[in-house]
BAVOMAR-161827 format. One line per field, with one value per residue: x, y negated, z of N, C-alpha, C in turn; residue number from 1; residue in three letters. Coordinates in nm, 3 decimals, padded with zeros to 5 digits, m for minus. Layout:
BEGIN
n_east	c(X, ...) .
n_north	c(Y, ...) .
n_up	c(Z, ...) .
ca_east	c(X, ...) .
ca_north	c(Y, ...) .
ca_up	c(Z, ...) .
c_east	c(X, ...) .
c_north	c(Y, ...) .
c_up	c(Z, ...) .
vexmar	c(NUM, ...) .
vexke	c(ALA, ...) .
This chain:
BEGIN
n_east	c(04.506, 04.558, 04.476, 04.530, 04.574, 04.323, 04.229, 04.290, 04.143, 03.900, 03.947, 04.062, 04.054, 03.783, 03.470, 03.240, 03.056, 02.832, 02.691, 02.420, 02.225, 02.128, 01.905, 02.083, 02.153, 02.101, 02.304, 02.593, 02.573, 02.582, 02.878, 02.882, 02.969, 03.256, 03.487, 03.652, 03.934, 03.908, 04.080, 03.982, 03.710, 03.362, 03.314, 03.570, 03.614, 03.762, 04.092, 04.292, 04.541, 04.672, 04.658, 04.552, 04.490, 04.634, 04.786, 04.581, 04.448, 04.643, 04.647, 04.393, 04.427, 04.618, 04.496, 04.226, 04.030, 03.713, 03.609, 03.363, 03.215, 03.013, 03.106, 03.301, 03.586, 03.703, 03.826, 04.018, 03.949, 04.079, 04.140, 04.300, 04.216, 04.266, 04.107, 04.037, 03.992, 04.110, 04.052, 04.001, 04.151, 04.068, 03.965, 03.915, 03.863, 03.831, 03.732, 03.695, 03.543, 03.520, 03.343, 03.173, 02.886, 02.679, 02.541, 02.513, 02.478, 02.619, 02.887, 02.906, 02.860, 03.088, 03.297, 03.230, 03.237, 03.506, 03.608, 03.486, 03.612, 03.870, 04.171, 04.138, 03.898, 03.555, 03.197, 02.958, 02.677, 02.392, 02.402, 02.250, 02.012, 01.995, 01.839, 01.949, 01.818, 01.750, 01.895, 01.932, 01.991, 02.017, 02.205, 02.439, 02.494, 02.694, 02.843, 03.170, 03.407, 03.737, 04.030, 04.356, 04.715, 04.717, 04.477, 04.114, 03.874, 03.577, 03.420, 03.226, 03.067, 02.965, 02.835, 02.792, 02.641, 02.619, 02.531, 02.779, 02.961, 03.102, 03.155, 03.299, 03.289, 03.477, 03.481, 03.700, 03.738, 03.828, 03.598, 03.431, 03.599, 03.574, 03.312, 03.006, 02.879, 02.596, 02.520, 02.588, 02.489, 02.366, 02.207, 02.284, 02.550, 02.514, 02.406, 02.625, 02.796, 02.656, 02.699, 02.975, 02.984, 02.874, 03.079, 03.283, 03.189, 03.200, 03.067, 03.099, 03.176) .
n_north	c(m07.314, m07.011, m06.933, m06.719, m06.500, m06.414, m06.256, m05.993, m05.897, m05.755, m05.485, m05.375, m05.207, m05.146, m04.995, m04.739, m04.621, m04.733, m04.828, m04.910, m04.648, m04.444, m04.189, m03.918, m03.916, m03.714, m03.729, m03.921, m04.267, m04.372, m04.500, m04.827, m05.085, m05.286, m05.462, m05.763, m05.986, m06.297, m06.567, m06.817, m06.944, m07.026, m07.209, m07.322, m07.450, m07.327, m07.201, m06.919, m06.814, m06.594, m06.254, m06.002, m05.736, m05.492, m05.461, m05.446, m05.221, m05.029, m05.040, m04.942, m04.683, m04.588, m04.610, m04.550, m04.725, m04.883, m04.709, m04.470, m04.143, m04.136, m04.266, m04.286, m04.269, m04.517, m04.846, m05.137, m05.491, m05.798, m06.136, m06.459, m06.799, m07.141, m07.459, m07.679, m07.948, m08.280, m08.447, m08.330, m08.061, m07.722, m07.379, m07.029, m06.684, m06.359, m06.033, m05.710, m05.401, m05.152, m04.888, m04.584, m04.586, m04.434, m04.544, m04.858, m05.060, m04.960, m04.986, m05.262, m05.328, m05.210, m05.371, m05.624, m05.558, m05.506, m05.763, m05.894, m05.768, m05.849, m05.996, m06.287, m06.367, m06.459, m06.443, m06.666, m06.665, m06.459, m06.274, m06.356, m06.224, m06.283, m06.339, m06.469, m06.700, m06.548, m06.320, m05.964, m05.819, m05.829, m06.049, m06.041, m06.289, m06.508, m06.706, m06.736, m06.785, m06.879, m06.851, m06.957, m07.026, m07.268, m07.386, m07.406, m07.286, m07.314, m07.070, m07.000, m06.707, m06.471, m06.155, m05.883, m05.575, m05.319, m05.052, m05.007, m05.205, m05.395, m05.665, m05.939, m06.296, m06.557, m06.887, m07.163, m07.486, m07.835, m07.966, m07.757, m07.658, m07.823, m07.813, m07.764, m07.444, m07.418, m07.605, m07.521, m07.454, m07.172, m07.070, m07.220, m07.141, m06.870, m06.892, m06.988, m06.769, m06.581, m06.676, m06.638, m06.361, m06.296, m06.389, m06.212, m05.947, m05.708, m05.558, m05.221, m05.093) .
n_up	c(10.811, 10.657, 10.347, 10.176, 10.345, 10.428, 10.225, 10.269, 10.480, 10.472, 10.443, 10.664, 10.962, 10.950, 11.030, 10.972, 11.130, 11.256, 11.050, 10.821, 10.672, 10.394, 10.270, 10.141, 09.800, 09.502, 09.315, 09.212, 09.112, 08.765, 08.599, 08.527, 08.565, 08.649, 08.863, 08.799, 08.833, 08.765, 08.592, 08.650, 08.854, 08.895, 08.675, 08.641, 08.880, 09.074, 09.084, 09.014, 09.240, 09.338, 09.261, 09.451, 09.421, 09.376, 09.612, 09.803, 09.712, 09.759, 10.038, 10.098, 10.006, 10.188, 10.443, 10.418, 10.484, 10.475, 10.290, 10.216, 10.244, 10.054, 09.836, 09.539, 09.314, 09.373, 09.342, 09.420, 09.418, 09.453, 09.530, 09.564, 09.565, 09.471, 09.504, 09.231, 09.248, 09.274, 09.475, 09.727, 09.905, 09.860, 09.894, 09.821, 09.897, 09.762, 09.828, 09.725, 09.600, 09.346, 09.182, 09.225, 09.402, 09.623, 09.832, 09.837, 10.031, 10.244, 10.163, 10.142, 10.409, 10.528, 10.428, 10.539, 10.807, 10.850, 10.820, 11.035, 11.249, 11.236, 11.363, 11.554, 11.444, 11.473, 11.514, 11.536, 11.517, 11.422, 11.108, 10.788, 10.555, 10.224, 09.916, 09.637, 09.393, 09.088, 09.133, 09.149, 09.369, 09.729, 09.942, 10.210, 10.433, 10.628, 10.892, 10.976, 11.238, 11.245, 11.423, 11.466, 11.497, 11.357, 11.407, 11.440, 11.214, 11.017, 10.834, 10.571, 10.448, 10.204, 10.103, 09.873, 09.752, 09.514, 09.283, 09.161, 09.242, 09.515, 09.732, 09.922, 09.950, 10.074, 10.186, 10.219, 10.308, 10.356, 10.450, 10.544, 10.737, 10.954, 11.010, 11.186, 11.268, 11.256, 11.073, 10.823, 10.496, 10.407, 10.204, 09.984, 09.969, 09.907, 09.651, 09.509, 09.537, 09.394, 09.133, 09.123, 09.144, 08.895, 08.734, 08.798, 08.771, 08.539, 08.252, 08.156, 07.850) .
ca_east	c(04.443, 04.619, 04.368, 04.571, 04.562, 04.185, 04.197, 04.315, 04.073, 03.786, 03.983, 04.137, 03.981, 03.639, 03.412, 03.109, 02.976, 02.707, 02.637, 02.292, 02.242, 02.014, 01.906, 02.182, 02.094, 02.150, 02.424, 02.645, 02.524, 02.676, 02.970, 02.840, 03.035, 03.377, 03.516, 03.775, 03.978, 03.925, 04.176, 03.907, 03.574, 03.267, 03.340, 03.697, 03.624, 03.867, 04.197, 04.359, 04.680, 04.732, 04.575, 04.595, 04.421, 04.722, 04.819, 04.462, 04.424, 04.739, 04.602, 04.280, 04.480, 04.690, 04.414, 04.089, 03.937, 03.610, 03.560, 03.265, 03.200, 02.918, 03.171, 03.410, 03.656, 03.705, 03.939, 04.005, 03.961, 04.095, 04.214, 04.301, 04.194, 04.269, 04.018, 04.106, 03.961, 04.221, 04.003, 04.021, 04.196, 03.973, 04.006, 03.830, 03.919, 03.732, 03.781, 03.589, 03.570, 03.428, 03.345, 03.038, 02.840, 02.544, 02.481, 02.582, 02.476, 02.726, 03.012, 02.898, 02.876, 03.226, 03.378, 03.200, 03.278, 03.649, 03.629, 03.445, 03.704, 04.005, 04.222, 04.110, 03.769, 03.435, 03.073, 02.879, 02.534, 02.365, 02.402, 02.122, 02.000, 01.946, 01.836, 01.954, 01.734, 01.812, 01.972, 01.855, 02.031, 02.026, 02.337, 02.455, 02.567, 02.719, 02.947, 03.274, 03.502, 03.873, 04.121, 04.496, 04.798, 04.690, 04.351, 03.991, 03.806, 03.446, 03.433, 03.106, 03.095, 02.853, 02.877, 02.690, 02.670, 02.529, 02.572, 02.918, 03.048, 03.075, 03.260, 03.263, 03.358, 03.493, 03.516, 03.773, 03.754, 03.838, 03.466, 03.383, 03.689, 03.529, 03.167, 02.941, 02.816, 02.452, 02.495, 02.627, 02.376, 02.399, 02.137, 02.371, 02.667, 02.471, 02.390, 02.760, 02.851, 02.589, 02.772, 03.105, 02.957, 02.857, 03.211, 03.370, 03.128, 03.210, 03.003, 03.188, 03.110) .
ca_north	c(m07.187, m06.946, m06.877, m06.590, m06.395, m06.365, m06.161, m05.856, m05.864, m05.667, m05.344, m05.338, m05.183, m05.134, m04.871, m04.718, m04.538, m04.798, m04.889, m04.856, m04.535, m04.398, m04.046, m03.890, m03.888, m03.591, m03.752, m04.057, m04.347, m04.381, m04.614, m04.928, m05.213, m05.296, m05.598, m05.825, m06.107, m06.394, m06.676, m06.925, m06.914, m07.138, m07.304, m07.390, m07.518, m07.258, m07.143, m06.806, m06.831, m06.463, m06.135, m05.910, m05.609, m05.377, m05.447, m05.402, m05.084, m04.946, m05.036, m04.849, m04.548, m04.547, m04.603, m04.508, m04.824, m04.935, m04.606, m04.381, m04.023, m04.157, m04.347, m04.217, m04.346, m04.654, m04.934, m05.267, m05.615, m05.902, m06.251, m06.585, m06.910, m07.280, m07.549, m07.764, m08.089, m08.362, m08.528, m08.257, m07.922, m07.618, m07.247, m06.915, m06.551, m06.255, m05.898, m05.621, m05.267, m05.103, m04.743, m04.526, m04.596, m04.386, m04.633, m04.987, m05.135, m04.905, m05.047, m05.404, m05.330, m05.181, m05.488, m05.728, m05.510, m05.529, m05.906, m05.928, m05.711, m05.902, m06.076, m06.430, m06.396, m06.443, m06.472, m06.734, m06.640, m06.340, m06.296, m06.365, m06.155, m06.381, m06.301, m06.594, m06.704, m06.485, m06.202, m05.839, m05.761, m05.927, m06.075, m06.064, m06.414, m06.545, m06.807, m06.685, m06.880, m06.826, m06.925, m06.919, m07.136, m07.392, m07.444, m07.330, m07.321, m07.255, m07.003, m06.935, m06.582, m06.392, m06.027, m05.806, m05.437, m05.256, m04.914, m04.999, m05.309, m05.453, m05.763, m06.060, m06.419, m06.644, m07.022, m07.246, m07.622, m07.930, m07.995, m07.644, m07.635, m07.906, m07.807, m07.681, m07.330, m07.437, m07.698, m07.460, m07.415, m07.040, m07.051, m07.278, m07.054, m06.749, m06.924, m06.993, m06.633, m06.515, m06.715, m06.570, m06.220, m06.288, m06.408, m06.097, m05.817, m05.686, m05.436, m05.127, m05.051) .
ca_up	c(10.775, 10.541, 10.266, 10.119, 10.445, 10.437, 10.118, 10.312, 10.602, 10.457, 10.435, 10.783, 11.087, 10.933, 11.077, 10.913, 11.219, 11.290, 10.930, 10.776, 10.581, 10.316, 10.245, 10.038, 09.670, 09.443, 09.237, 09.213, 09.000, 08.653, 08.598, 08.430, 08.589, 08.725, 08.909, 08.750, 08.903, 08.657, 08.613, 08.714, 08.900, 08.902, 08.566, 08.659, 09.009, 09.150, 09.001, 09.078, 09.280, 09.356, 09.249, 09.556, 09.401, 09.392, 09.754, 09.873, 09.669, 09.832, 10.177, 10.101, 09.992, 10.309, 10.564, 10.393, 10.539, 10.386, 10.199, 10.277, 10.161, 09.947, 09.733, 09.471, 09.210, 09.426, 09.317, 09.485, 09.343, 09.555, 09.481, 09.638, 09.472, 09.516, 09.433, 09.133, 09.272, 09.322, 09.586, 09.852, 09.887, 09.899, 09.850, 09.854, 09.873, 09.734, 09.851, 09.681, 09.550, 09.243, 09.168, 09.224, 09.539, 09.649, 09.931, 09.823, 10.156, 10.327, 10.121, 10.184, 10.554, 10.560, 10.401, 10.637, 10.938, 10.857, 10.841, 11.172, 11.347, 11.216, 11.474, 11.548, 11.382, 11.554, 11.441, 11.638, 11.507, 11.339, 10.963, 10.717, 10.428, 10.129, 09.775, 09.560, 09.274, 08.973, 09.172, 09.166, 09.497, 09.836, 09.994, 10.353, 10.446, 10.767, 10.916, 11.064, 11.295, 11.243, 11.511, 11.454, 11.547, 11.285, 11.451, 11.420, 11.090, 10.989, 10.704, 10.519, 10.376, 10.153, 10.045, 09.803, 09.719, 09.416, 09.253, 09.115, 09.295, 09.646, 09.762, 09.992, 09.913, 10.190, 10.144, 10.314, 10.259, 10.467, 10.506, 10.622, 10.849, 11.064, 11.009, 11.287, 11.201, 11.235, 10.963, 10.696, 10.412, 10.353, 10.076, 09.882, 09.957, 09.837, 09.509, 09.452, 09.531, 09.281, 09.013, 09.127, 09.110, 08.749, 08.675, 08.829, 08.741, 08.396, 08.203, 08.087, 07.724) .
c_east	c(04.507, 04.512, 04.404, 04.548, 04.424, 04.155, 04.217, 04.221, 03.965, 03.820, 04.061, 04.044, 03.832, 03.592, 03.274, 03.016, 02.838, 02.639, 02.502, 02.315, 02.112, 02.018, 01.997, 02.113, 02.163, 02.281, 02.469, 02.588, 02.627, 02.764, 02.929, 02.916, 03.164, 03.392, 03.650, 03.809, 04.006, 04.029, 04.110, 03.770, 03.492, 03.302, 03.465, 03.713, 03.734, 03.962, 04.269, 04.503, 04.748, 04.627, 04.629, 04.539, 04.511, 04.757, 04.701, 04.429, 04.518, 04.699, 04.486, 04.330, 04.549, 04.596, 04.275, 03.986, 03.839, 03.554, 03.473, 03.253, 03.102, 02.972, 03.281, 03.465, 03.669, 03.836, 03.912, 04.014, 03.967, 04.179, 04.201, 04.298, 04.211, 04.168, 04.098, 04.078, 04.083, 04.181, 04.030, 04.061, 04.087, 04.025, 03.901, 03.909, 03.803, 03.799, 03.669, 03.640, 03.475, 03.449, 03.203, 02.991, 02.696, 02.469, 02.554, 02.586, 02.586, 02.860, 03.016, 02.922, 03.022, 03.318, 03.357, 03.246, 03.429, 03.682, 03.597, 03.547, 03.847, 04.043, 04.192, 03.976, 03.656, 03.315, 02.975, 02.729, 02.510, 02.367, 02.260, 02.127, 01.928, 01.948, 01.835, 01.864, 01.810, 01.891, 01.880, 01.893, 02.034, 02.170, 02.331, 02.546, 02.580, 02.821, 03.045, 03.357, 03.637, 03.963, 04.262, 04.581, 04.774, 04.559, 04.235, 03.920, 03.672, 03.450, 03.300, 03.143, 02.964, 02.908, 02.760, 02.735, 02.570, 02.587, 02.720, 03.012, 03.004, 03.189, 03.206, 03.346, 03.359, 03.546, 03.591, 03.794, 03.773, 03.704, 03.419, 03.471, 03.644, 03.378, 03.114, 02.869, 02.668, 02.423, 02.533, 02.502, 02.408, 02.324, 02.221, 02.495, 02.631, 02.456, 02.526, 02.818, 02.783, 02.661, 02.909, 03.090, 02.942, 02.990, 03.297, 03.317, 03.121, 03.148, 03.105, 03.116, 03.135) .
c_north	c(m07.132, m06.875, m06.738, m06.477, m06.334, m06.258, m06.017, m05.809, m05.759, m05.520, m05.298, m05.320, m05.168, m04.998, m04.857, m04.642, m04.599, m04.859, m04.831, m04.743, m04.506, m04.247, m04.016, m03.852, m03.766, m03.611, m03.897, m04.136, m04.352, m04.506, m04.710, m05.059, m05.195, m05.440, m05.643, m05.943, m06.212, m06.502, m06.795, m06.875, m07.042, m07.249, m07.387, m07.462, m07.457, m07.189, m07.033, m06.843, m06.697, m06.353, m06.031, m05.768, m05.489, m05.353, m05.393, m05.258, m04.988, m04.932, m04.940, m04.706, m04.497, m04.520, m04.546, m04.607, m04.871, m04.832, m04.508, m04.258, m04.039, m04.251, m04.266, m04.305, m04.494, m04.724, m05.069, m05.381, m05.728, m06.015, m06.372, m06.699, m07.044, m07.360, m07.640, m07.912, m08.162, m08.445, m08.458, m08.113, m07.827, m07.485, m07.144, m06.788, m06.456, m06.120, m05.801, m05.485, m05.239, m04.954, m04.692, m04.514, m04.545, m04.481, m04.767, m05.068, m05.089, m04.969, m05.195, m05.417, m05.306, m05.299, m05.597, m05.687, m05.529, m05.674, m05.946, m05.881, m05.763, m05.993, m06.225, m06.467, m06.373, m06.487, m06.534, m06.710, m06.522, m06.372, m06.306, m06.281, m06.248, m06.322, m06.429, m06.586, m06.647, m06.360, m06.081, m05.767, m05.870, m05.935, m06.081, m06.185, m06.452, m06.657, m06.748, m06.802, m06.813, m06.913, m06.869, m07.037, m07.270, m07.457, m07.350, m07.378, m07.248, m07.199, m06.939, m06.815, m06.522, m06.266, m05.962, m05.661, m05.386, m05.119, m04.901, m05.100, m05.354, m05.549, m05.869, m06.176, m06.509, m06.779, m07.095, m07.382, m07.715, m07.960, m07.880, m07.619, m07.713, m07.896, m07.719, m07.566, m07.350, m07.525, m07.641, m07.414, m07.281, m07.009, m07.106, m07.193, m06.928, m06.775, m06.932, m06.853, m06.553, m06.549, m06.648, m06.422, m06.203, m06.305, m06.283, m05.964, m05.798, m05.554, m05.351, m05.072, m04.904) .
c_up	c(10.648, 10.460, 10.214, 10.217, 10.450, 10.333, 10.160, 10.422, 10.586, 10.458, 10.557, 10.902, 11.071, 10.978, 11.018, 11.005, 11.247, 11.168, 10.893, 10.677, 10.508, 10.307, 10.126, 09.908, 09.608, 09.368, 09.250, 09.095, 08.887, 08.664, 08.487, 08.444, 08.666, 08.773, 08.851, 08.840, 08.796, 08.693, 08.682, 08.757, 08.903, 08.802, 08.591, 08.790, 09.096, 09.054, 09.079, 09.114, 09.304, 09.343, 09.347, 09.539, 09.426, 09.538, 09.833, 09.837, 09.743, 09.978, 10.193, 10.095, 10.117, 10.426, 10.542, 10.442, 10.434, 10.291, 10.275, 10.188, 10.045, 09.840, 09.668, 09.359, 09.247, 09.394, 09.382, 09.384, 09.445, 09.499, 09.571, 09.537, 09.543, 09.436, 09.341, 09.153, 09.326, 09.444, 09.719, 09.824, 09.934, 09.848, 09.881, 09.832, 09.846, 09.755, 09.816, 09.637, 09.435, 09.224, 09.155, 09.369, 09.551, 09.741, 09.926, 09.952, 10.251, 10.292, 10.160, 10.333, 10.593, 10.537, 10.507, 10.776, 10.956, 10.882, 10.984, 11.277, 11.333, 11.333, 11.452, 11.489, 11.481, 11.471, 11.540, 11.630, 11.414, 11.190, 10.908, 10.591, 10.332, 09.989, 09.693, 09.437, 09.155, 09.006, 09.187, 09.295, 09.603, 09.885, 10.146, 10.370, 10.593, 10.772, 11.017, 11.117, 11.300, 11.330, 11.496, 11.501, 11.478, 11.328, 11.426, 11.295, 11.082, 10.847, 10.664, 10.433, 10.326, 10.087, 09.974, 09.788, 09.617, 09.381, 09.219, 09.180, 09.434, 09.678, 09.856, 09.939, 10.035, 10.143, 10.256, 10.250, 10.378, 10.532, 10.594, 10.743, 10.972, 11.085, 11.121, 11.216, 11.169, 11.114, 10.827, 10.622, 10.345, 10.224, 09.961, 09.860, 09.877, 09.688, 09.440, 09.437, 09.420, 09.151, 09.008, 09.092, 08.959, 08.678, 08.687, 08.775, 08.590, 08.356, 08.128, 07.965, 07.697) .
vexmar	c(1, 2, 3, 4, 5, 6, 7, 8, 9, 10, 11, 12, 13, 14, 15, 16, 17, 18, 19, 20, 21, 22, 23, 24, 25, 26, 27, 28, 29, 30, 31, 32, 33, 34, 35, 36, 37, 38, 39, 40, 41, 42, 43, 44, 45, 46, 47, 48, 49, 50, 51, 52, 53, 54, 55, 56, 57, 58, 59, 60, 61, 62, 63, 64, 65, 66, 67, 68, 69, 70, 71, 72, 73, 74, 75, 76, 77, 78, 79, 80, 81, 82, 83, 84, 85, 86, 87, 88, 89, 90, 91, 92, 93, 94, 95, 96, 97, 98, 99, 100, 101, 102, 103, 104, 105, 106, 107, 108, 109, 110, 111, 112, 113, 114, 115, 116, 117, 118, 119, 120, 121, 122, 123, 124, 125, 126, 127, 128, 129, 130, 131, 132, 133, 134, 135, 136, 137, 138, 139, 140, 141, 142, 143, 144, 145, 146, 147, 148, 149, 150, 151, 152, 153, 154, 155, 156, 157, 158, 159, 160, 161, 162, 163, 164, 165, 166, 167, 168, 169, 170, 171, 172, 173, 174, 175, 176, 177, 178, 179, 180, 181, 182, 183, 184, 185, 186, 187, 188, 189, 190, 191, 192, 193, 194, 195, 196, 197, 198, 199, 200, 201, 202, 203, 204, 205) .
vexke	c(MET, ALA, VAL, VAL, PHE, LEU, SER, TYR, LEU, GLY, ASN, ARG, GLY, SER, SER, THR, GLU, ALA, ALA, PRO, SER, LYS, GLN, GLU, SER, ALA, SER, PHE, PRO, PRO, VAL, LYS, TYR, ARG, LEU, ALA, ILE, PRO, ARG, THR, LEU, LEU, ASP, GLY, GLU, TYR, MET, LEU, ILE, GLU, ASP, ASN, SER, GLN, GLU, THR, ASP, ALA, GLU, ILE, GLY, ARG, SER, GLY, SER, GLY, ILE, HIS, PRO, GLU, ALA, ARG, ASN, VAL, LYS, ALA, ALA, ALA, GLY, SER, TYR, ASN, GLY, THR, SER, LYS, VAL, SER, HIS, SER, GLY, LEU, VAL, VAL, THR, GLY, MET, TYR, GLY, GLN, PHE, LYS, ASN, PRO, GLU, GLN, GLN, ARG, TYR, GLY, LEU, MET, ASP, GLY, LEU, ARG, LYS, ALA, GLU, GLY, MET, SER, GLU, PRO, LYS, PRO, PRO, GLN, HIS, ILE, THR, PRO, GLN, GLY, SER, GLU, VAL, ASP, PHE, GLU, CYS, THR, VAL, MET, MET, SER, GLU, ASP, PRO, GLU, GLY, THR, ALA, THR, ILE, PRO, VAL, CYS, ALA, TRP, GLY, ASP, ASP, ASN, THR, ALA, ALA, TYR, VAL, ALA, PHE, VAL, THR, PRO, ALA, SER, ALA, GLU, GLN, HIS, PRO, GLU, SER, VAL, ASP, LEU, ASP, GLN, ILE, ALA, GLN, LYS, VAL, LEU, GLU, ILE, ARG, ARG, ASP, MET, ARG, GLN, GLN, ILE, SER) .
């Protein structure tokens, strides 16, 4: 499984036609937060191997994928990470956007929809909406199955959306690669993604 490849999936082939919608608000929310790609995540458990933000931003500009009329000043934030444990190789990718979003759920949906429609990806069971302890927003969490020439892997994913940021985090580890989707603890995954969101989401002074 090529971990780096997953970092591009959220912005390809996404469609917002069936996405949930809210009544259009009078104005865009103020800019208070941006997304950064830190050198490490989860207290050093994951180390950045490639910042894909510029490539993903260019893809958004070319195709308009993942962008909705209720979003403006949109920039991409995407990165690929390797686990730092010497016991077993692991990795994660994060693909996100920051800007001004009238409908944060719409942006979250667009990112997840792009992942679902990517070649070789399937979703064996419906997603769950989870609000991790200490979070002010709910997450959409699911288990994706990825099939490629290297084999089939189980990939837990959680995504969030708020007024200024939206992203998904996908985990790839030897354990999850062989794990049955029903046995994945999505509550635990959501708690990890909450910590990653705190690492990435930076207040603009």
